[in-house]
Each structure stands twice: as C-alpha cells, then as structure tokens.
C-alpha positions as CSV (number, residue, x, y, z in Angstrom):
1,M,0.0,0.0,0.0
2,V,1.4,3.4,-1.1
3,N,0.9,6.2,1.5
4,V,3.1,8.9,-0.1
5,R,1.5,10.8,-2.9
6,V,2.4,13.8,-5.0
7,L,-0.1,16.6,-4.6
8,P,-1.8,17.9,-7.7
9,P,-0.1,21.1,-8.9
10,E,-3.1,23.3,-8.1
11,E,-3.4,22.0,-4.5
12,A,0.3,22.4,-4.0
13,R,0.1,26.0,-5.3
14,K,-2.6,26.9,-2.9
15,I,-0.8,25.4,0.1
16,A,2.5,27.2,-0.8
17,A,0.6,30.5,-1.4
18,G,-0.5,30.3,2.2
19,E,3.0,31.0,3.3
20,V,3.1,34.3,1.5
21,V,-0.6,35.4,1.6
22,D,-2.3,34.6,4.9
23,R,-4.6,37.6,5.1
24,P,-5.3,40.8,3.1
25,A,-2.4,42.7,4.8
26,A,0.0,40.3,3.1
27,L,-1.5,41.2,-0.3
28,V,-1.1,44.9,0.6
29,R,2.6,44.3,1.5
30,E,3.5,42.5,-1.7
31,F,1.6,44.8,-4.0
32,L,3.1,47.9,-2.4
33,D,6.6,46.4,-2.7
34,N,6.1,45.8,-6.4
35,A,4.7,49.3,-6.9
36,I,7.7,50.9,-5.1
37,D,10.2,48.7,-7.1
38,A,8.5,49.8,-10.3
39,G,9.6,53.4,-9.6
40,G,6.2,54.8,-8.8
41,T,6.0,58.4,-7.4
42,T,2.4,58.2,-6.4
43,I,1.0,55.0,-4.9
44,E,-2.6,54.4,-3.9
45,L,-4.1,51.5,-1.9
46,L,-7.8,50.7,-2.1
47,I,-9.5,48.1,0.0
48,D,-13.1,47.0,0.4
49,G,-14.4,44.8,3.2
50,G,-11.1,44.9,5.0
51,G,-9.3,43.8,1.8
52,I,-11.2,40.5,1.6
53,R,-13.6,41.6,-1.1
54,R,-10.9,43.8,-2.9
55,T,-7.3,44.8,-2.4
56,E,-5.9,47.0,-5.1
57,V,-2.7,49.0,-5.6
58,L,-2.2,51.6,-8.3
59,D,1.1,53.2,-9.3
60,D,2.6,55.4,-12.0
61,G,5.8,53.4,-12.3
62,A,7.4,51.7,-15.3
63,G,4.6,49.3,-16.2
64,M,4.9,46.0,-18.2
65,G,4.6,44.9,-21.8
66,R,2.3,42.1,-23.0
67,E,5.0,39.4,-22.8
68,D,6.0,40.3,-19.2
69,L,2.4,40.4,-18.2
70,A,1.8,36.9,-19.4
71,L,4.7,35.6,-17.2
72,C,4.6,37.8,-14.1
73,W,1.9,35.8,-12.3
74,Q,3.6,32.4,-12.7
75,T,5.5,30.8,-9.8
76,H,8.9,32.3,-9.1
77,A,8.7,34.7,-12.1
78,T,10.7,37.8,-11.3
79,S,12.6,40.5,-13.1
80,K,14.8,41.3,-10.2
81,I,17.3,38.5,-10.0
82,R,18.7,36.0,-12.5
83,S,20.7,33.6,-10.2
84,L,21.3,32.7,-6.6
85,D,24.3,35.0,-6.5
86,D,22.1,38.0,-7.3
87,L,20.6,37.7,-3.8
88,L,23.8,39.1,-2.5
89,T,23.3,42.4,-4.3
90,A,19.5,42.6,-4.5
91,E,18.4,46.1,-3.7
92,T,14.7,45.7,-4.4
93,L,11.9,45.0,-1.9
94,G,10.7,41.9,-3.8
95,F,12.9,39.3,-5.6
96,R,11.4,35.8,-5.1
97,G,8.6,36.0,-7.7
98,E,6.1,34.5,-5.3
99,A,3.7,37.5,-4.6
100,L,1.6,37.5,-7.8
101,A,1.6,33.7,-8.1
102,A,0.4,33.4,-4.5
103,A,-2.3,36.1,-5.1
104,A,-3.5,34.2,-8.2
105,A,-3.7,31.0,-6.3
106,V,-6.0,32.3,-3.5
107,S,-8.0,35.1,-5.2
108,R,-9.1,36.4,-8.6
109,L,-6.2,38.5,-9.9
110,E,-6.5,41.4,-12.3
111,I,-3.5,43.4,-13.6
112,L,-3.8,46.4,-15.8
113,T,-0.5,47.9,-17.1
114,S,1.1,50.2,-19.6
115,T,4.7,51.2,-20.3
116,D,3.9,54.4,-22.2
117,G,0.2,55.3,-21.7
118,R,-0.6,54.6,-25.4
119,E,-0.8,50.8,-25.3
120,A,-2.2,48.9,-22.3
121,W,-3.0,45.3,-21.4
122,R,-5.2,43.6,-18.8
123,L,-4.5,40.2,-17.3
124,T,-7.3,38.2,-15.6
125,V,-6.5,35.0,-13.8
126,G,-8.0,33.2,-10.8
127,P,-7.8,30.1,-8.6
128,A,-10.4,28.2,-10.8
129,G,-9.4,29.6,-14.1
130,I,-11.6,31.7,-16.3
131,G,-15.1,30.9,-17.7
132,N,-15.5,27.1,-17.9
133,G,-12.1,26.4,-16.4
134,T,-10.4,25.3,-19.6
135,E,-8.7,28.7,-20.1
136,E,-5.8,29.4,-17.5
137,Y,-5.6,33.1,-18.0
138,R,-6.8,35.9,-20.3
139,I,-4.9,38.9,-21.7
140,E,-6.8,41.6,-23.5
141,Q,-6.0,45.1,-24.8
142,F,-7.2,48.0,-22.6
143,R,-6.6,51.7,-21.9
144,R,-4.6,53.1,-19.0
145,A,-2.0,55.8,-18.3
146,K,1.5,54.7,-17.7
147,G,1.9,52.4,-14.7
148,T,0.2,49.4,-13.2
149,S,-2.9,48.5,-11.2
150,V,-3.0,45.2,-9.4
151,R,-6.3,44.0,-8.0
152,A,-7.1,40.9,-5.9
153,L,-10.9,40.0,-5.6
154,G,-12.6,37.5,-3.3
155,L,-9.6,36.4,-1.1
156,F,-9.9,32.7,-0.1
157,D,-13.4,32.4,-1.7
158,T,-12.3,29.0,-3.0
159,I,-10.6,28.0,0.3
160,P,-13.4,28.4,2.9
161,A,-11.2,26.7,5.6
162,R,-8.8,29.6,5.4
163,K,-11.4,32.3,5.1
164,R,-13.0,31.2,8.4
165,F,-9.9,32.2,10.3
166,L,-9.8,35.8,9.0
167,K,-10.6,38.5,11.5
168,R,-13.5,40.9,11.3
169,E,-13.4,43.5,8.5
170,G,-12.5,46.3,10.9
171,S,-9.5,44.3,12.3
172,E,-8.3,43.3,8.8
173,T,-8.6,47.0,7.7
174,A,-6.4,48.1,10.6
175,L,-3.7,45.6,9.6
176,C,-3.8,46.8,6.0
177,R,-3.5,50.4,7.2
178,Q,-0.5,49.4,9.3
179,I,1.3,47.9,6.4
180,F,0.5,51.0,4.3
181,I,2.0,53.3,7.0
182,E,5.1,51.2,7.3
183,K,5.8,51.5,3.5
184,A,5.1,55.2,3.7
185,L,7.5,55.7,6.6
186,A,10.3,53.9,4.7
187,F,9.8,55.8,1.4
188,Y,9.1,59.4,2.5
189,P,9.8,61.1,-0.9
190,L,6.7,59.3,-2.5
191,N,3.0,60.2,-2.3
192,F,0.8,57.7,-0.7
193,R,-3.0,57.5,-0.7
194,F,-5.2,55.1,1.3
195,T,-8.9,54.6,0.3
196,Q,-11.2,52.4,2.4
197,D,-14.6,51.3,1.1
198,G,-14.6,54.3,-1.4
199,I,-13.6,56.9,1.2
200,L,-10.1,58.5,1.2
201,K,-8.8,57.9,4.7
202,L,-5.2,59.1,4.5
203,F,-3.1,61.1,2.0
204,L,0.5,61.5,2.7
205,R,2.2,63.9,0.4
206,S,5.8,63.7,-0.5
207,A,7.9,64.7,2.6
208,S,11.2,66.4,2.8
209,S,12.5,64.2,5.6
210,R,11.9,61.0,7.5
211,K,11.0,63.1,10.5
212,E,8.3,65.0,8.6
213,R,6.8,61.8,7.2
214,F,6.8,60.2,10.7
215,A,4.9,63.1,12.1
216,D,2.4,63.2,9.3
217,A,1.7,59.5,9.4
218,L,1.6,58.8,13.1
219,L,1.5,61.9,15.3
220,Q,-1.2,64.4,16.0
221,N,-1.4,68.2,16.2
222,R,2.0,69.6,17.3
223,E,3.6,66.4,18.5
224,G,5.9,66.5,15.5
225,A,7.8,69.4,17.1
226,F,9.3,67.0,19.6
227,L,10.8,64.7,17.0
228,H,14.5,64.7,16.2
229,E,16.5,63.1,13.4
230,I,20.0,61.6,14.1
231,N,22.4,60.1,11.6
232,A,25.4,57.8,12.1
233,Q,27.3,55.3,10.1
234,G,29.6,52.3,10.4
235,E,31.5,50.0,8.1
236,G,29.2,49.1,5.3
237,F,26.1,50.6,6.7
238,S,24.5,53.9,7.7
239,V,21.7,54.6,10.3
240,A,19.1,57.3,10.4
241,I,17.1,57.6,13.6
242,V,13.9,59.5,14.1
243,V,13.1,59.7,17.8
244,G,10.9,61.7,20.1
245,G,12.3,63.8,22.9
246,P,11.3,63.2,26.6
247,E,8.1,65.2,26.0
248,L,6.8,62.5,23.6
249,F,6.4,58.9,24.8
250,R,4.0,56.0,24.8
251,N,3.0,53.3,27.3
252,D,3.9,50.6,24.8
253,R,6.2,50.0,21.9
254,R,3.7,50.1,19.1
255,Q,5.2,53.3,17.7
256,Q,8.7,51.9,17.4
257,Y,9.9,50.8,14.0
258,I,13.0,49.1,12.6
259,F,13.7,49.3,8.9
260,A,16.4,47.6,6.9
261,N,16.9,48.7,3.3
262,G,13.3,49.9,3.2
263,R,11.7,46.8,4.8
264,R,10.2,46.9,8.3
265,I,11.7,44.0,10.2
266,Q,11.2,42.4,13.6
267,D,14.5,42.6,15.3
268,Y,14.6,42.5,19.1
269,S,18.3,43.5,19.2
270,M,17.8,46.7,17.3
271,M,14.6,47.6,19.2
272,Q,16.7,47.0,22.4
273,A,19.3,49.5,21.0
274,L,16.6,52.1,20.7
275,E,15.6,51.6,24.3
276,Y,19.3,51.5,25.6
277,G,20.2,54.6,23.7
278,T,17.4,56.6,25.3
279,Q,17.8,55.1,28.8
280,G,17.6,57.8,31.4
281,A,15.7,60.2,29.2
282,F,12.3,58.7,29.8
283,P,10.5,57.9,33.0
284,N,10.3,54.2,33.9
285,G,7.4,52.3,32.4
286,V,7.1,54.4,29.2
287,H,8.9,54.0,25.9
288,P,10.2,56.4,23.3
289,V,8.5,57.0,19.9
290,G,10.7,56.5,16.9
291,A,12.0,54.6,13.9
292,V,15.5,53.3,13.1
293,Y,16.4,53.2,9.4
294,I,19.3,50.9,8.5
295,D,20.8,51.2,5.0
296,I,23.3,48.3,4.6
297,D,25.3,46.8,1.8
298,P,23.2,43.8,0.7
299,S,26.2,41.6,0.9
300,L,26.3,42.2,4.7
301,A,22.7,41.0,5.3
302,D,20.6,38.1,4.4
303,F,17.0,39.1,3.6
304,N,16.0,35.6,2.3
305,I,15.4,33.9,5.7
306,H,11.7,34.6,6.1
307,P,8.8,34.1,3.6
308,A,7.5,37.6,4.2
309,K,11.0,39.1,4.6
310,R,10.1,40.3,8.1
311,E,13.5,39.1,9.5
312,V,17.1,39.8,8.4
313,R,20.3,38.2,9.4
314,F,23.1,40.8,9.7
315,K,26.7,39.8,9.3
316,D,27.7,42.1,12.2
317,G,24.5,42.9,14.1
318,G,26.6,44.0,17.2
319,A,28.2,46.8,15.3
320,I,24.8,48.2,14.2
321,H,23.4,47.8,17.7
322,H,26.4,49.7,19.1
323,C,26.1,52.4,16.5
324,I,22.4,53.0,17.2
325,S,22.6,53.0,21.0
326,S,25.8,55.2,21.0
327,A,24.3,57.8,18.6
328,L,21.1,58.0,20.6
329,R,23.0,58.2,24.0
330,N,25.3,61.0,22.7
331,Y,22.4,62.9,21.2
332,M,20.2,62.7,24.3
333,H,23.1,63.7,26.5
334,H,24.0,66.8,24.4
335,R,20.3,67.6,23.9
336,N,19.9,67.8,27.7
337,L,22.9,70.1,27.9
338,S,21.6,72.3,25.2
339,A,18.1,72.5,26.8
340,N,19.6,74.2,29.8
341,E,20.9,77.0,27.7
342,G,17.4,78.4,28.2
343,F,18.5,79.6,31.7
344,A,21.6,81.3,30.3
345,S,19.5,83.3,27.8
346,Q,17.1,84.7,30.5
347,G,18.9,88.1,30.2
348,N,18.9,87.9,26.4
349,S,16.0,86.1,24.8
350,A,17.4,86.6,21.3
351,A,20.6,84.7,22.2
352,A,21.6,82.2,19.6
353,R,21.2,78.5,20.6
354,T,23.7,76.1,19.2
355,P,23.3,72.3,19.7
356,Y,25.9,70.2,21.5
357,Q,27.1,73.2,23.5
358,A,27.2,72.7,27.3
359,V,26.3,75.9,29.2
360,L,25.6,75.9,32.9
361,P,22.2,77.4,33.7
362,Y,23.6,80.2,35.8
363,R,26.7,81.3,37.6
364,L,26.7,80.7,41.3
365,P,27.8,83.6,43.4
366,S,31.5,84.0,43.9
367,Q,31.3,87.1,46.2
368,T,29.3,88.1,49.2
369,S,25.6,88.4,48.5
370,A,23.6,91.6,48.9
371,S,22.3,90.5,52.2
372,G,25.9,90.1,53.6
373,A,25.6,86.3,53.9
374,G,28.6,84.3,52.7
375,S,28.1,82.7,49.2
376,I,28.4,79.0,48.3
377,T,30.3,77.8,45.3
378,A,28.9,75.0,43.2
379,A,31.5,72.5,44.4
380,M,30.8,73.4,48.0
381,A,27.1,73.1,47.5
382,L,27.5,69.7,46.0
383,D,29.9,68.4,48.6
384,A,27.9,69.8,51.5
385,L,24.7,68.2,50.2
386,L,26.3,64.8,49.3
387,E,28.2,64.4,52.6
388,R,25.4,65.5,54.8
389,P,22.7,63.2,56.1
390,P,19.1,64.3,55.1
391,N,18.3,64.9,58.8
392,G,21.5,66.4,60.3
393,P,22.1,67.4,63.9
394,N,20.5,70.8,63.3
395,S,17.3,69.4,62.0
396,A,15.4,69.4,65.3
397,F,11.6,69.6,65.1
398,I,9.6,71.4,67.8
399,P,5.9,71.6,68.2
400,L,4.4,75.0,67.3
401,P,2.5,76.5,70.3
402,G,-1.2,76.9,69.7
403,R,-1.2,74.8,66.6
404,N,-2.4,71.4,65.7
405,P,-0.4,68.5,67.0
406,G,0.8,67.7,63.4
407,D,2.3,71.2,62.9
408,Y,6.0,71.6,63.4
409,A,8.7,74.3,63.0
410,Y,12.4,74.0,62.5
411,A,14.2,75.0,65.7
412,G,15.8,78.4,65.4
413,D,13.8,79.5,62.3
414,T,10.8,81.6,63.6
415,G,9.8,82.5,60.1
416,T,9.1,79.0,58.9
417,S,6.2,76.6,59.7
418,Y,5.9,73.0,58.5
419,S,2.7,71.0,58.6
420,G,3.3,68.2,56.1
421,G,1.8,70.5,53.4
422,M,3.3,73.8,52.5
423,A,5.9,75.9,54.3
424,A,6.6,79.4,53.2
425,E,9.1,81.9,54.6
426,R,10.9,85.1,53.7
427,S,14.4,84.1,53.0
428,P,17.2,86.3,51.7
429,A,17.8,86.5,48.0
430,Y,21.2,85.3,46.8
431,I,22.6,87.2,43.9
432,S,23.6,85.0,40.9
433,R,25.1,86.1,37.6
434,L,24.3,84.9,34.2
435,P,27.1,84.2,31.7
436,D,26.3,87.5,30.0
437,G,27.1,89.3,33.2
438,N,23.5,90.2,34.2
439,A,22.6,89.5,37.8
440,V,19.5,87.6,38.8
441,K,18.0,86.8,42.2
442,L,17.7,83.3,43.4
443,R,15.4,82.9,46.4
444,F,14.3,79.9,48.3
445,A,10.5,80.4,48.4
446,G,9.3,77.4,50.5
447,R,8.2,73.8,50.5
448,V,5.0,72.1,49.3
449,F,3.5,68.6,49.7
450,T,6.6,67.3,51.6
451,L,8.3,66.7,48.3
452,F,8.8,69.9,46.3
453,L,11.1,72.9,46.9
454,L,10.1,76.3,45.5
455,A,12.7,78.6,44.1
456,E,12.4,82.0,42.5
457,L,15.0,82.8,39.9
458,G,14.6,85.9,37.8
459,E,11.1,86.0,36.3
460,K,10.5,82.3,36.9
461,L,9.3,80.0,39.7
462,F,10.9,76.6,39.8
463,I,9.1,73.7,41.5
464,I,11.8,71.1,42.3
465,D,11.3,67.4,43.1
466,Q,13.8,67.0,45.9
467,H,14.1,63.2,45.5
468,A,14.7,63.4,41.8
469,A,17.1,66.3,42.2
470,H,19.2,64.6,44.9
471,E,19.1,61.4,42.9
472,R,20.6,63.1,39.8
473,I,23.4,64.7,41.9
474,L,24.3,61.4,43.5
475,Y,24.2,59.8,40.0
476,E,26.7,62.3,38.7
477,K,28.9,61.7,41.7
478,F,29.0,57.9,41.3
479,L,29.7,58.1,37.6
480,G,32.4,60.7,38.1
481,G,34.5,58.9,40.7
482,S,35.0,55.5,42.4
483,I,32.2,54.0,44.4
484,P,33.3,53.5,48.1
485,I,33.2,49.8,49.0
486,Q,32.4,48.2,52.4
487,E,33.2,44.6,53.3
488,L,30.3,42.7,54.8
489,L,30.6,41.3,58.3
490,I,28.4,38.4,57.2
491,P,28.8,37.5,53.5
492,I,25.7,36.8,51.4
493,P,25.6,33.4,49.8
494,F,23.1,32.7,47.0
495,S,22.4,30.5,44.0
496,T,21.3,31.5,40.5
497,E,18.4,30.1,38.6
498,S,20.0,29.9,35.1
499,E,23.2,29.4,33.3
500,D,22.8,32.8,31.8
501,D,23.0,34.3,35.3
502,D,26.2,32.3,36.1
503,T,27.7,33.4,32.8
504,F,26.9,37.0,33.4
505,L,28.4,37.1,36.9
506,A,31.5,35.2,35.9
507,S,32.3,37.4,32.9
508,H,31.6,40.7,34.7
509,R,33.3,40.1,38.1
510,A,36.0,42.7,37.5
511,E,33.5,45.3,36.3
512,L,31.2,44.6,39.3
513,K,34.1,45.0,41.7
514,N,34.8,48.5,40.2
515,L,31.1,49.2,41.0
516,G,31.6,48.2,44.7
517,I,30.3,44.6,44.4
518,D,32.9,42.0,45.4
519,I,31.5,38.6,44.3
520,H,33.0,35.2,43.7
521,R,32.2,31.4,43.4
522,D,31.9,29.2,46.5
523,S,32.8,25.6,46.8
524,N,29.3,24.4,46.0
525,D,29.1,26.2,42.6
526,G,27.0,29.0,44.2
527,W,28.1,32.6,44.7
528,I,29.1,34.7,47.7
529,I,28.9,38.5,48.0
530,E,31.7,39.7,50.3
531,A,31.4,43.5,49.8
532,L,28.9,46.1,48.6
533,P,28.9,49.9,48.2
534,A,29.2,51.7,51.5
535,G,25.8,52.6,52.9
536,W,23.9,49.8,51.0
537,Q,20.7,49.1,52.9
538,L,18.7,46.5,51.0
539,G,18.1,43.0,52.3
540,D,19.9,39.9,51.0
541,G,17.2,38.9,48.5
542,E,16.7,42.4,47.1
543,T,20.4,42.8,46.8
544,V,20.8,39.7,44.7
545,E,17.9,40.7,42.6
546,E,19.3,44.2,41.9
547,I,22.7,42.7,40.9
548,L,21.1,40.2,38.5
549,T,19.0,42.9,37.0
550,L,22.3,44.4,35.7
551,K,22.2,41.6,33.1
552,T,19.6,43.5,31.1
553,A,21.7,46.7,31.0
554,G,23.9,45.6,28.1
555,K,27.0,47.8,28.0
556,N,25.5,50.4,30.3
557,I,26.1,48.5,33.6
558,A,27.9,51.3,35.2
559,E,25.1,53.8,34.4
560,H,22.4,51.4,35.5
561,W,24.2,50.6,38.8
562,A,24.9,54.3,39.5
563,A,21.2,55.0,39.0
564,T,20.3,52.2,41.4
565,L,22.6,53.6,44.1
566,A,21.4,57.1,43.6
567,C,17.8,56.1,43.9
568,H,18.3,54.2,47.1
569,G,20.6,56.9,48.6
570,A,18.6,60.0,47.7
571,I,16.3,61.8,50.1
572,K,12.7,60.7,49.9
573,D,9.3,62.2,49.8
574,G,8.6,63.4,53.3
575,D,12.2,63.9,54.3
576,Y,12.6,67.4,55.7
577,L,15.5,69.6,54.6
578,D,16.4,72.6,56.7
579,D,16.6,75.9,54.9
580,T,20.4,75.8,54.4
581,A,20.3,72.3,52.9
582,A,17.3,73.2,50.8
583,R,19.1,76.2,49.3
584,E,22.2,74.1,48.7
585,L,20.1,71.5,46.9
586,I,18.4,74.1,44.8
587,E,21.6,75.8,43.7
588,A,23.3,72.4,43.0
589,V,20.4,71.0,41.0
590,L,20.0,74.2,38.8
591,A,23.7,73.9,38.0
592,L,23.3,70.4,36.7
593,P,23.9,70.0,33.0
594,V,21.1,67.4,32.6
595,P,17.7,68.4,34.2
596,R,16.4,64.8,34.5
597,C,16.8,62.0,37.0
598,P,18.6,58.9,35.9
599,H,15.3,57.3,35.2
600,G,14.1,60.1,32.9
601,R,11.8,62.1,35.1
602,P,12.2,65.9,35.0
603,L,13.9,67.4,38.1
604,W,11.6,70.4,38.1
605,I,8.9,72.3,36.3
606,E,9.0,76.0,35.8
607,V,6.3,78.6,35.7
608,S,6.9,82.1,34.4
609,R,5.7,85.3,36.1
610,E,3.7,86.0,32.9
611,D,1.9,82.6,33.2
612,L,1.1,83.2,36.8
613,F,-0.3,86.7,36.1
614,R,-2.3,85.3,33.2
615,G,-3.7,82.5,35.4
616,V,-5.2,85.1,37.8
617,Q,-6.2,87.4,34.9
618,R,-3.8,90.2,35.9
619,T,-2.5,90.7,32.4
C-alpha cells in the first residue's frame, strides 16, 4: 500500500501560497513592494471589506509589456534576480517572484498595465481559471495611463477553511492600514493614498525628511515638534534615527519601528538598541517613539530567511546595535545640555542657541551676596549636600505652640512653619550672575506637599522634586568617581536560577568589583557577595535581585548601577531639609547639565511670572 502521494499542482500552489498570503495585509505588503520597485512616485491603496472583497494598488511606475504580463503571475517569475548570486546584491523589496503567483492561487487576480500610456493590457487569472475552467488566464487590450494596477478580488473564496480564520473586517482593515503606513514611513519622498470602502482615509504627500513623514503618518497636532533626526554610520552601513524627545512617549512599543533597506523587520536586538540609547531620558514604564532606518550593503545582510521578509540576518549585528545606541545616547546627553541654555538666555531672549554646547544654567555667586551672607560655590554646595545626612544634627523639630499636633517648625527659624503640606518663609535672595554678566536673584521660596522645593529665579518660579534632584546629583557623583566599598561582616551566599546568570556574573566580576560589588564562586558552585557599596541598605534577597538585574543593562552596567545607588541613597518624599540644605540642593540642581533624574523624570517644572499673572487674569 502506497501512502506517499504527490499533490496535484493546483493544490500544491494553494498550500504554498498560504506561506506568502495569509490575510489581506499580506497582499497589501506584496503589491506595495512591487509598486515601489517599479519606480512609482504616487502609490494608492484601495480596499473593500477589510481587503477581503478587494485589495488594489495603483502606481505610476514603469509598467509592463504584454510578454512580461503573461509571465509575471507564474510561480517564481521575477525581473529582479537571475541567479542565486544576485541575492547578495538585491536592492529591491521583492525578488522571489512569489507574490503575484500566490495572489492568483487564492483570489481572482487582475492586472492592468502600460509602459507608455498609449498601449495597455489587462490580465485576468483566478484560482479556478476563467469561464469554464479550460482557459488558464486571459490577456486583452485595454486603456490606461503609464503604470500598473493590481487587484485581488474575493480572497480565499475557493478556500473556505482559510477564510473562516480571517478577523472581522475592521481588524483586517487596521492591519492593512498598518502595512500601508510602514511603507510610507520607509519611502518618504513618495506620495501615498489610502482609500477604504470608497472613502479617502489618508493622504501622505511627499515629505522632505523622515521626521516629517513620521509626524504626518503617526502623530497628532503639534507632537511632531518633539521629533529629532540623528544620523550615524559604520563600516558598510548607515543609520538614520527619528526619535521623540522626553516630552513624547507612549506606554507601549507600538510606535517603534526598525527598517532595513526599506523593509520593516522584527529585530529585538535593534529595538533594544533604541531603548538602551534613550535610557535615562524617559520615566520608567514608558517608551520612546521613533524609527530606526538601517541602510546596509546587501552583501552584509541576508533578507532571504523569512517568507514575508520580516526578518534579516546581519553579518555584524553587534556593530549596528552599538552604532544605534551610541548615537542616541550621545544625542540625548547633548540635547539635555543644550536644553539648559534656556537659563543662560534669560537676560537675552534673542541669544543664539547652538546644539551640542554645554552651558551651565547660571553662575553661582563668587562674592558676598547683597544680604551680607557668605556665598556658596557650586563645588561646596554639591559636597555639602552629598556628605550631609538628610536629617542632620540641626534638623530638630519642635511643636508649634497653639497649633495642631501635626504642625512643626524648624528650631531656630521663627519664620518657617511646616505642617506636612506647604511651608513658606521670607528668605534672603542670593545674587547670581548669568554668563552674559546680568545679575538675577535666586530665592528659596518654600516647600510644598513634603516633596517639592520652591525657588524664585529671575522671572521664573521653579518647583523642584527634591528626591529626583538629589538622585541626579548622586548619580553624577557615582559616575564621576570611584564608588566606596564596604566589606560585609556576614557575606551573602546565593544560587542562581539559570546558566545565563552564572555566565553574566563570571564574565563581569571585575566590572562589578569596580562598582563596589565583590562577588566570587563558592565551593558548591554557588556565589558569595563579600562587599557592597558603602551605605547599602537593602536586604539579601533584594540585593541579589538588583545585581542580577544588571544583566539587562547591556553595555550600560555602570550607568544602571549608579542610577540604582542614587535612587536608594537620595532623600525621599517626606524627608525634611532645613533651609540651608534646601538652598544648597536648589543651587546644586539648577547647576546640573542634565535636568532629569537617571530614570528620565524631570527634576523640576517652571512657571513664568507671565503665566502666573495670566492665570489670575492680571494681564
């Protein structure tokens, strides 16, 4: 009894077509690829019924002659490669010759094309042939301007088993639209039109830059103002990155895109590079908005490893990853430095702003202030704040007579009251000088909600998050010098749960020791922690968890650990700073080059005098 049989060609075609066309969005992807490869400058997508009833793409590209039209729909028919070696230099989006053949196997396919606008031809072919089934395809003369229209009708009408697994029309429409947007993002000089059920839904005119196209396709109103475009290159490749600043973020990664030679690909490593490069610029739990465009020599990448070309194997993916993350990290760092130039221009609003130029927000006083009090230099302010406990010996609290039991005042300061809410006092103004020589007054204006410090500087009020501010100061300190280490009286033994953890600890022992973590193997193939940074306060389990978390930091272990130490060591919400410490913190934080905590949260918000007057209608 023979159990092995060769499938009839028609059945084999339909099964193979399912690898390329599994839903209308796949037709959209393949038809758009062909339209772009044909050199079209205006490309239109039309769908009906979520693309199930009709999926059509029109272009004004090169078009085809009658002979090419008769061959183009057959299996593995392509004009883009001639041999296997051509795959190493293929620069087109399509090259396998499967798209039109797959569409013809699972739908009724119609192609109308012309090379010059004078002579045009129409091809009609379907899964059951034409008419009585004896004629495989039909070509007839027609009329059309230069270009090509490709239309697929009745997807899976002859394969009910597949059609049952399609989503509702609204869901299929959303998937088609997503593919359309991806192509538009990658080819910003082209015009793209999307029509759904006879209604024009989206028209993207030719854009002058990737940043402009990203904003037009995905963002709303004025969000595009927060986009930035960065360029970098390596050996055999170049990278263009469109990324939103810290003002623009999302709670998920759906607006993150990776493109390689015009194709959107699924590549976790490159997505990780986008996250690593912006680490510290965005608050925890949110993600940057952006796209990474990789243009690479085709000989250094294999695009032929996935039927839908959604994956790429790079010859040196590590170099591309490093290029992306480094370019983003450098840009974000210098962008934060440039942002603080706004303080320096308070006395001259027309001052020129140049990127990548670090300017301190203001010059701390170097002479006696107007009130006669001794001034504090930036270095002294930082040192005093960093070496001083949050509640020093002078931080005595005394009950206020005649007040509620929860109301307290700082001993020796009769002008200040503290009730866990807001404390306001009249404090002397310290004279500070801007880089242009103009003097401004910096005044500690009070406390609010046990977390925020208020400072008046020139014509602006700063509301400063004391925890985030102190955290950033500590972070800069830990990165700028060695981390003090303290041997443990009782070492911490522990075991890992995976070989990856063991590999990480073994390969990074020296680096961890530089970060204040002395760790080594014990006799039972476990691990022992013998020293930790001075002042470390977490329990054994939390300590091990924090150390193993460094495995996800990639090459940014030092920054990640410094952020952890700073967060645990910084003053917290509810910790009370006396007036002197509060002023020192304010002066130190406003002198920082980067106005964000290591986890990306802003250190302060500012309100101008003009905004306040407008708020109470005193304009």
